[in-house]
C-alpha positions, -999 to 999 in steps of 0.1 A, spaced: 442 -79 -362 413 -102 -349 428 -112 -316 437 -76 -312 402 -66 -318 386 -93 -298 406 -88 -268 403 -48 -267 368 -50 -274 362 -69 -240 376 -40 -221 350 -15 -230 333 0 -202 297 -15 -206 284 -6 -171 291 35 -180 282 30 -218 253 3 -217 254 -15 -252 219 -26 -253 207 8 -249 231 19 -278 215 -8 -299 180 -2 -288 180 36 -295 200 31 -329 169 9 -338 146 34 -329 160 60 -348 161 40 -378 123 34 -375 114 68 -363 81 79 -383 79 115 -366 103 142 -357 94 137 -318 100 99 -320 132 108 -337 144 134 -313 136 113 -283 161 88 -293 186 110 -303 186 130 -271 186 96 -253 220 85 -272 235 118 -265 231 109 -227 249 77 -237 274 93 -253 284 112 -223 281 83 -199 252 98 -184 230 66 -187 228 37 -163 206 6 -157 182 15 -128 152 -5 -118 134 29 -108 143 48 -144 117 59 -167 133 49 -198 121 14 -206 135 -10 -229 115 -43 -237 97 -51 -208 116 -48 -177 151 -32 -188 146 3 -169 174 33 -173 178 64 -158 196 95 -176 212 123 -156 224 156 -169 249 159 -197 273 187 -205 260 214 -220 279 214 -252 267 179 -259 229 184 -253 212 214 -241 173 211 -241 168 246 -245 191 248 -275 190 211 -294 156 199 -285 138 228 -308 157 218 -336 159 179 -332 119 183 -331 114 204 -364 104 186 -398 135 205 -415 158 183 -393 136 153 -398 136 156 -435 178 162 -433 179 128 -410 160 111 -440 185 126 -466 214 113 -445 197 79 -441 192 76 -482 231 83 -488 250 60 -506 284 72 -496 302 90 -469 295 127 -473 319 148 -450 295 179 -457 269 163 -438 291 166 -407 296 201 -409 258 209 -415 250 205 -379 268 235 -373 268 255 -404 231 250 -411 214 241 -379 238 260 -355 236 232 -331 274 227 -323 307 255 -329 319 257 -359 348 229 -364 334 207 -339 339 172 -349 333 148 -320 295 152 -313 286 160 -349 300 130 -361 284 110 -333 247 122 -346 256 113 -381 268 78 -366 234 73 -347 215 79 -379 235 60 -405 258 40 -381 272 19 -411 286 46 -428 300 72 -402 321 57 -374 320 71 -342 350 92 -332 368 109 -303 400 114 -284 403 78 -276 395 60 -310 421 86 -327 447 79 -302 441 42 -309 446 49 -347 478 69 -341 493 42 -322 485 19 -350 498 35 -373 530 46 -353 523 82 -352 524 106 -323 496 99 -297 499 131 -277 477 157 -290 453 182 -278 415 175 -285 413 206 -310 435 189 -330 403 165 -340 392 179 -372 371 168 -405 404 158 -420 414 136 -391 380 123 -388 384 112 -427 417 94 -419 403 78 -390 372 64 -413 397 50 -438 415 31 -410 382 20 -394 368 7 -428 404 -15 -434 397 -31 -400 362 -37 -405 372 -59 -435 400 -77 -417 372 -85 -390 349 -94 -416 322 -71 -400 290 -71 -416 264 -61 -391 262 -33 -366 272 -55 -336 304 -63 -357 308 -26 -360 303 -19 -324 328 -46 -314 355 -29 -336 349 6 -323 349 -10 -287 381 -23 -295 396 9 -307 380 35 -280 396 9 -251 428 5 -265 429 44 -270 417 49 -234 443 25 -221 469 43 -238 457 78 -223 458 63 -189 493 46 -193 508 81 -206 495 100 -175 506 72 -152 542 76 -165 541 111 -166 528 112 -126 557 85 -120 582 106 -134 572 134 -116 570 117 -85 605 107 -91 618 141 -97 636 158 -68 618 188 -56 639 222 -63 644 238 -30 628 277 -30 650 305 -18 640 330 5 660 364 -7 685 377 14 689 417 22 719 412 -1 697 398 -30 668 424 -23 695 453 -23 708 440 -58 676 437 -72 666 475 -64 698 486 -74 693 473 -109 657 488 -114 648 516 -136 674 507 -166 649 497 -190 644 460 -179 613 444 -167 609 440 -128 602 405 -136 635 401 -156 658 420 -130 646 393 -104 654 366 -128 688 381 -139 698 386 -102 682 349 -92 703 332 -118 736 350 -107 733 339 -71 724 305 -84 688 302 -66 655 290 -76 628 314 -65 591 306 -61 572 313 -97 553 343 -79 582 364 -79 579 365 -116 544 367 -123 539 394 -93 576 410 -90 558 446 -81 543 432 -48 577 417 -38 596 448 -52 574 472 -31 577 454 3 616 451 -5 613 488 -8 598 495 25 620 469 43 650 492 34 633 522 46 
């Protein structure tokens, strides 16, 4: 497993997600003494989460003496200045963060606090809330998204095809269990070690997704295209003859097409009325 983690962690997209930026802001969050300072670095890492941070000599975000970064606009459901920042800079949120830092164990309720207590994200949201928990308490709450979930499922011989809405607090807790096992096998003790394990699972899961999509596209390209049929006058007359007997227009067209052994464009079934109206005019 160490070889797996080492190999896949090297494939992490560090240009899109600069690890130095991640570690710098994690440290600043742990040291933050004011709500404003805390908010600044949470906001910065939400930009990082969205892949909106890049090294830029003209960037205004400075790390150390000469590492400049710029940040572009995130998706609004990740961070919206008008919605999220007013909450992040409050004393109430700052105190909640201190409570999270003081936890001695994994508390799943803290994930739901961001939706239920602060109304920052929709009910049931998991990816961004778990991310915020991670950057506050990185050794307790692992990073979580579709890619690491897919990596987990592959390692456990589970179905790797799923919808993002299937990511829940329950699947997050299951993922944490596997992640903790991997940490032990990797003998991870530092945040740097934790990030290596995360990067490996993320890269592996991302590769699985890309491979799956490539295979689907290949199969699609290999399938011969069905020839579509332009209805003949006999076909149209048969459809018109069968109308008005309790069956929907779309079903009538579909039935006649099956009997004729032909394939029609999908529009004939989605908008049958427009075709039937045109056919009636042709018959006048």
